[in-house]
C-alpha positions, -999 to 999 in steps of 0.1 A, spaced: -698 163 118 -729 160 97 -710 149 66 -687 123 81 -692 86 77 -664 71 99 -674 43 122 -655 12 133 -650 -18 155 -624 -26 180 -611 -61 185 -584 -70 211 -565 -103 207 -533 -118 219 -517 -128 186 -492 -151 203 -519 -174 216 -549 -166 194 -538 -167 157 -568 -188 147 -592 -167 168 -578 -135 152 -585 -148 117 -619 -161 127 -629 -129 144 -621 -108 113 -637 -134 91 -670 -132 110 -669 -94 113 -665 -89 75 -691 -116 68 -716 -99 90 -709 -65 75 -715 -79 39 -746 -97 51 -761 -64 63 -758 -52 27 -777 -81 12 -794 -102 38 -806 -81 67 -842 -89 77 -871 -67 88 -871 -82 123 -834 -74 127 -840 -38 117 -869 -35 141 -849 -50 169 -820 -25 162 -844 4 161 -858 -6 195 -824 -10 210 -813 23 196 -843 41 211 -837 25 245 -800 34 244 -807 69 233 -831 75 262 -807 58 287 -778 80 275 -797 111 285 -798 102 322 -783 134 336 -777 171 329 -741 165 317 -753 139 292 -781 162 280 -757 191 275 -733 168 255 -763 157 234 -773 193 228 -737 201 217 -736 172 193 -769 181 178 -760 217 174 -728 208 156 -745 183 133 -779 199 127 -776 236 139 -805 229 162 -818 206 190 -840 178 176 -870 172 198 -875 136 209 -907 131 190 -889 141 157 -860 118 165 -885 90 171 -901 97 138 -868 97 120 -859 63 136 -893 50 126 -886 58 89 -857 34 88 -865 2 70 -847 -27 54 -841 -8 22 -826 21 41 -802 -2 59 -792 -21 28 -786 11 7 -766 27 35 -745 -5 40 -739 -7 3 -727 29 1 -706 29 33 -694 -7 37 -695 -27 5 -687 1 -20 -663 21 1 -626 22 10 -615 2 41 -593 17 67 -575 -5 92 -552 3 121 -532 -22 143 -511 -17 174 -484 -39 187 -470 -70 170 -488 -67 136 -471 -95 116 -500 -118 123 -527 -93 114 -548 -103 83 -537 -83 53 -558 -52 44 -563 -65 8 -577 -98 20 -602 -80 43 -612 -56 15 -616 -85 -9 -640 -102 15 -661 -71 16 -667 -70 -22 
């Protein structure tokens, strides 16, 4: 798991009634992903780090969640990362880290897309990939 880079978004729309909404949703999603590559601000990064820390702590609210976390960390790092080390790692993230990562994994990377149901109204893969370059 430590060498994978797959992540994604899920958008659910009724294409019969929401054709314009579908197009706008994908437009704004791709616009925001590209913006993270070039225009993310230090305050946005700090806010994201704060939210991540809070969510990380909230996700460890019981013994089952802690055991799942230990399992994920063992698969990814071959050890359990202490919370103070995790906090230090989060603290090292800055605007340049986010921009470089977004460039590598969003802007300069292949795009995968999956659709379920009536797909004739789904925006073409090539159009979305073109928006992200």
